[in-house]
C-alpha positions in Angstrom: 5.4 36.5 -23.6 4.4 35.9 -20.0 3.8 32.3 -19.1 0.6 31.3 -17.4 0.9 30.7 -13.7 -0.9 28.0 -11.8 -0.8 27.9 -8.1 -1.6 24.5 -6.6 -2.6 24.4 -2.9 -2.8 21.4 -0.7 -2.6 20.3 3.0 -0.6 17.7 4.8 -3.5 15.6 6.2 -2.3 12.4 4.6 0.0 12.2 1.6 -2.6 11.8 -1.2 -3.7 15.4 -1.5 -0.2 16.7 -2.0 0.7 13.8 -4.3 -2.3 14.8 -6.5 -1.1 18.4 -6.6 2.4 17.4 -7.6 1.2 14.9 -10.2 -1.0 17.6 -11.8 1.9 20.1 -11.7 4.1 17.7 -13.6 1.4 16.9 -16.1 0.6 20.6 -16.7 4.2 21.5 -17.4 4.6 18.4 -19.7 1.5 19.4 -21.7 2.3 23.0 -22.2 5.6 24.9 -22.3 3.6 28.1 -21.7 2.8 27.1 -18.1 4.7 27.4 -14.8 3.4 25.9 -11.6 4.0 26.2 -7.8 2.8 23.6 -5.3 2.3 24.7 -1.6 1.1 22.8 1.4 -0.5 25.9 2.8 -0.5 25.1 6.5 3.1 23.8 6.6 4.3 26.8 4.5 2.6 29.5 6.6 3.0 27.8 10.0 6.0 25.5 9.9 6.1 25.1 13.7 2.4 24.6 14.4 1.4 22.6 11.3 3.4 19.4 12.2 1.7 19.3 15.6 -1.8 19.6 14.0 -1.0 16.9 11.4 0.3 14.6 14.1 -2.8 15.1 16.3 -5.0 14.4 13.2 -3.0 11.2 12.5 -3.3 10.0 16.1 -7.0 10.6 16.1 -7.5 8.7 12.8 -5.4 5.8 13.7 -6.3 5.4 17.4 -9.9 6.5 17.3 -11.3 5.7 13.9 -14.9 5.3 15.2 -14.7 8.9 16.5 -13.4 10.2 13.2 -16.1 8.3 11.3 -18.8 9.7 13.5 -17.5 13.3 12.9 -17.2 12.6 9.2 -20.8 11.3 8.9 -22.2 14.0 11.2 -20.8 16.8 8.9 -21.2 14.9 5.6 -24.0 17.0 4.2 -22.6 20.3 5.6 -20.0 22.8 4.5 -17.3 23.8 6.9 -18.8 24.9 10.1 -18.7 28.4 11.6 -15.9 27.5 14.0 -13.8 25.8 11.4 -14.3 28.7 9.0 -13.3 31.2 11.7 -10.2 29.2 12.6 -9.1 29.1 8.9 -9.9 32.8 8.5 -7.7 33.8 11.5 -4.9 31.4 10.7 -4.6 31.7 6.9 -6.8 34.4 5.4 -4.5 37.5 5.3 -1.4 35.5 4.6 -2.9 33.5 1.8 -4.1 36.8 0.3 -0.6 38.1 0.4 0.8 35.0 -1.3 -1.7 35.3 -4.1 -1.0 39.0 -4.5 2.7 38.3 -4.7 2.5 35.3 -7.1 -0.3 36.6 -9.3 -1.5 33.2 -10.5 -3.8 32.9 -13.5 -5.6 29.9 -11.8 -5.6 28.5 -8.3 -6.1 24.7 -8.0 -6.8 23.2 -4.6 -6.5 19.5 -3.8 -7.7 19.7 -0.2 -10.9 21.3 1.1 -9.2 23.7 3.6 -7.3 25.8 1.1 -10.3 25.6 -1.2 -12.4 27.1 1.6 -9.9 29.9 2.2 -9.6 30.9 -1.4 -13.4 30.7 -1.8 -13.7 33.2 1.0 -11.2 35.5 -0.7 -13.2 35.3 -3.9 -16.3 36.4 -2.1 -14.3 39.3 -0.8 -13.3 40.3 -4.3 -10.5 38.0 -5.6 -11.0 37.4 -9.3 -8.6 34.5 -9.8 -10.5 31.4 -11.1 -10.6 28.5 -8.5 -10.5 24.9 -9.5 -11.0 22.2 -6.8 -9.8 18.6 -7.4 -11.7 16.2 -5.2 -9.2 13.4 -4.3 -11.5 10.7 -3.2 -14.4 8.6 -4.7 -16.9 10.4 -2.6 -17.6 14.1 -1.8 -17.9 15.4 1.8 -19.7 18.7 2.3 -16.4 20.4 3.3 -15.4 20.4 -0.4 -18.5 22.4 -1.5 -18.5 26.2 -1.9 -20.4 28.4 -4.3 -17.2 30.3 -5.1 -15.5 27.4 -6.7 -15.4 27.9 -10.5 -14.8 24.3 -11.5 -14.8 20.9 -9.7 -12.7 18.1 -11.1 -14.0 14.8 -9.8 -13.1 11.1 -9.9 -16.3 9.6 -11.3 -19.7 10.4 -12.7 -21.2 9.3 -9.3 -19.3 12.0 -7.5 -20.6 14.5 -10.1 -24.1 13.3 -9.4 -23.6 13.9 -5.7 -22.4 17.4 -6.3 -25.4 18.2 -8.5 -27.7 16.8 -5.9 -26.2 19.4 -3.4 -26.8 22.3 -5.7 -23.6 22.6 -7.7 -24.4 23.5 -11.4 -23.5 20.7 -13.8 -21.5 23.2 -15.9 -19.2 23.7 -12.9 -18.2 20.0 -12.8 -15.9 18.0 -15.0 -15.2 14.3 -14.6 -11.5 13.9 -15.0 -10.4 11.2 -12.6 -7.8 11.8 -9.9 -4.5 12.9 -11.3 -1.5 10.6 -10.7 2.1 11.2 -11.7 2.8 10.4 -15.4 5.3 7.8 -14.2 2.5 5.5 -13.2 1.4 5.3 -16.8 4.9 4.0 -17.9 6.0 0.4 -17.8 9.5 0.0 -16.3 11.8 -2.9 -16.9 11.0 -5.6 -14.3 14.5 -7.1 -14.6 16.2 -3.7 -13.9 13.8 -2.9 -11.1 14.4 -6.3 -9.4 18.2 -5.7 -9.7 17.9 -2.2 -8.3 16.0 -3.3 -5.2 17.6 -6.7 -4.8 14.4 -8.6 -5.4 13.7 -12.1 -6.8 11.8 -13.1 -9.9 8.8 -14.7 -8.2 5.2 -14.0 -7.3 5.3 -10.6 -5.4 2.8 -8.9 -3.1 3.2 -5.3 -2.1 1.8 -4.2 1.3 1.2 -0.5 2.1 0.2 1.0 5.4 -1.4 4.2 4.2 0.2 7.5 3.4 2.0 7.7 6.7 3.3 4.1 6.6 1.3 3.2 9.7 0.1 -0.2 10.8 -1.9 -0.5 13.9 -0.7 -3.0 16.5 -3.4 -5.5 15.8 -2.7 -5.3 12.0 1.0 -6.0 12.6 0.3 -8.9 15.0 -2.3 -10.5 12.8 -2.2 -9.5 9.2 1.6 -8.9 8.7 2.6 -11.9 10.8 0.2 -14.1 8.8 1.5 -12.7 5.5 5.1 -13.5 6.6 4.1 -17.1 6.9 3.8 -17.2 3.1 7.3 -15.8 2.5 8.7 -19.2 1.3 6.6 -19.0 -1.9 5.5 -15.3 -2.0 7.9 -12.3 -2.1 6.6 -9.5 0.2 7.4 -5.8 -0.2 6.2 -4.1 3.0 6.3 -0.4 2.4 6.5 1.7 5.5 7.0 5.2 4.0 8.6 7.8 6.3 7.9 5.7 9.4 11.4 4.5 10.0 10.6 3.6 13.6 8.1 1.1 12.4 10.5 -0.4 9.9 13.2 -0.8 12.6 10.6 -2.5 15.0 9.7 -5.0 12.3 13.4 -5.7 11.6 13.9 -6.6 15.2 11.4 -9.5 14.8 12.9 -12.7 13.4 9.8 -13.5 11.3 10.3 -10.4 9.2 14.0 -11.1 8.6 13.4 -13.6 5.9 15.1 -13.5 2.4 11.8 -12.9 0.6 10.5 -10.2 2.9 11.7 -6.7 2.1 10.9 -3.8 4.5 11.0 -0.7 2.4 11.3 2.8 3.8 10.5 6.0 2.0 11.0 5.8 -1.8 9.8 7.9 -4.7 9.9 4.9 -7.0 6.7 3.1 -5.8 5.7 3.2 -9.5 8.5 0.9 -10.3 7.8 -1.5 -7.4 4.1 -1.6 -8.5 5.3 -2.9 -12.0 6.9 -6.0 -10.4 4.1 -6.5 -7.9 1.2 -8.9 -8.7 -1.1 -8.0 -5.9 -1.5 -4.9 -3.6 -2.7 -5.1 0.0 -3.5 -1.6 1.2 -5.7 0.7 3.1 -8.1 2.2 0.5 -6.7 5.7 0.2 -7.9 7.5 -2.9 -4.4 8.3 -4.3 -2.8 4.9 -3.6 -5.7 3.0 -5.1 -5.8 5.3 -8.2 -2.0 4.8 -8.7 -2.5 1.0 -8.4 -5.5 1.2 -10.8 -3.2 3.0 -13.3 -0.8 0.0 -13.0 -3.6 -2.5 -13.2 -2.8 -4.2 -9.9 -5.6 -6.2 -8.2 -6.1 -5.0 -4.7 -7.1 -6.3 -1.3 -8.2 -3.7 1.3 -7.9 -3.7 5.1 -9.0 -1.4 7.9 -10.6 1.5 5.9 -10.9 4.7 7.9 -14.6 5.2 8.4 -15.7 7.9 6.0 -13.9 8.5 2.7 -11.8 5.3 2.8 -15.0 3.2 3.2 -16.5 4.9 0.1 -13.2 4.4 -1.8 -13.2 0.7 -0.9 -16.8 0.4 -2.1 -16.1 2.0 -5.4 -13.1 -0.2 -6.2 -15.0 -3.3 -5.2 -18.0 -2.3 -7.4 -15.6 -1.9 -10.3 -14.1 -5.3 -9.8 -10.6 -3.9 -9.0 -10.3 -5.2 -5.5 -11.9 -6.9 -2.5 -12.1 -6.1 1.2 -10.3 -8.6 3.4 -13.0 -10.2 5.5 -10.9 -13.2 6.7 -7.4 -14.6 6.5 -8.9 -17.3 4.3 -9.4 -14.7 1.6 -5.7 -14.0 1.7 -5.0 -17.7 1.3 -7.4 -17.7 -1.7 -5.5 -14.9 -3.5 -2.1 -16.2 -2.7 -3.0 -19.6 -4.1 -4.2 -17.9 -7.2 -0.8 -16.3 -7.5 0.9 -19.6 -7.3 -1.5 -21.7 -9.3 -3.1 -19.4 -11.8 -0.5 -16.7 -12.4 -1.3 -16.3 -16.2 -4.9 -15.6 -15.4 -4.0 -12.9 -12.9 -1.7 -11.3 -15.4 -4.6 -11.1 -17.9 -6.7 -9.5 -15.2 -4.1 -6.8 -14.8 -4.3 -6.0 -18.5 -8.1 -5.8 -18.2 -8.0 -3.3 -15.4 -5.7 -1.0 -17.4 -8.0 -1.2 -20.5 -11.2 -0.4 -18.5 -9.8 2.9 -17.2 -11.6 5.9 -18.6 -9.6 8.8 -17.2 -5.9 9.7 -16.8 -3.7 12.4 -15.4 -3.9 14.4 -18.7 -7.7 14.9 -18.3 -7.2 17.2 -15.3 -4.4 19.2 -17.0 -6.3 19.5 -20.3 -9.4 20.9 -18.5 -7.2 23.6 -16.9 -5.4 24.4 -20.1 -8.6 24.6 -22.0 -10.0 27.0 -19.4 -7.0 29.2 -19.7 -7.3 29.3 -23.5 -11.0 30.3 -23.3 -10.7 32.8 -20.5 -10.1 36.5 -21.2 -6.6 37.8 -20.9 -6.2 39.5 -17.6 -3.9 42.5 -17.3 -0.5 41.7 -15.8 1.1 44.0 -13.2 4.8 44.0 -12.9 6.0 42.1 -9.8 7.4 44.0 -6.9 11.1 45.0 -7.1 11.6 43.6 -3.6 13.1 40.0 -3.3 10.1 37.6 -3.4 9.5 35.1 -0.6 8.3 32.5 -3.0 9.7 31.6 -6.4 7.9 30.0 -9.4 9.4 26.8 -10.8 
């Protein structure tokens, strides 16, 4: 019997969109042996030379000119993708994406970024019959996500559902599932073994993350990171820099960051383990990072939200009591003193955060699997005898 095929499409504008796609892919395959999946970052796959340049330009704009990015975000907030953006996506991706879908013959397409969602939506208006699910990976909804050709939206909260309904999306086309995180974030790992693995001490521990790119702006390094380092005698610091090895080496050159209780961590796929031994997370409020931390129950402090979606994410987590925006260095002092003086109370808070969660990674996968069960069986055409360019997992 032919297994159901689910094609998950993302883009490389930040890490969270693709992390959500991979998390959902793993959850789908764990929940059903009758499903195979394929995750593609569409731009990087189709244009491997051009895409890194585009992503780099986007990153520089977001980090060096956040006010400009915020202005553009708010200006287009109520609007779908503009005519120019639509034309660009059409010219760059339309025919090639159509060819990928024709080759892979997916039963459902799931998009975790608005760009591939817009491309597939246009293909559907031109006659494509494959169901399209769109997972909104923030705690807000920009107009770029919205298209009448989307069969089902999977959203983070009832508030996002309300915002979609207010913009004309039928309620029947929306399911509140939460943002999918990798199943490993719902496991508890041995703290003793994790500390041994990473060479860490058994003491109050704070994780610091610089966003999906591992980027800290100059003023953040000079003020926030330097200030945190001053606590390293009593507080263990895990400063996670992701793929930004240059930034890690720059910090290593400064004596203040070469302390026994300061650990500068490069790329790792075991953040879930490090979160288990961390008592507090200081981070930019990216949707995926905060959702992963919420799954682990870690209280959060937020700094430098990007104007737009990160501001809305920050507001959501503050409203839920899961974190606070850093408004002064005195707030950092307050939390660090709590770690040292009221550690049992903070541990109880972590349990409370876990208990209050309403959604998990399985909610997204179950919604998709249920849709497959209820949908009509579509005829299957034998794949081409030529060697395929893309393989299913």
